[in-house]
Steps between C-alpha positions, in 0.01 A plus 500: 500500500645840411565766763281816496751703295513235221118455502436873488745552210326221303148638579569868427829520307642723774708452812298568816558814704592446862148589618350239268733238653395605851130456408572152370697401809260638754214289375229757573376705213428866590166659402671802351841542328602866472788498254631788287467473126750271323590300812321174416146537647350366179726194520362441854144502359599252222681253726 
């Protein structure tokens, strides 16, 4: 089984940002993600 970084890269074509990795490792998905433009929020929604 791939680690999160490998899985994320295959799923989105991008390397995850540190906050995306933290979300994956914490196991609890927040109700709101307030992320500035161009920092991967759309990739969070696609994953």
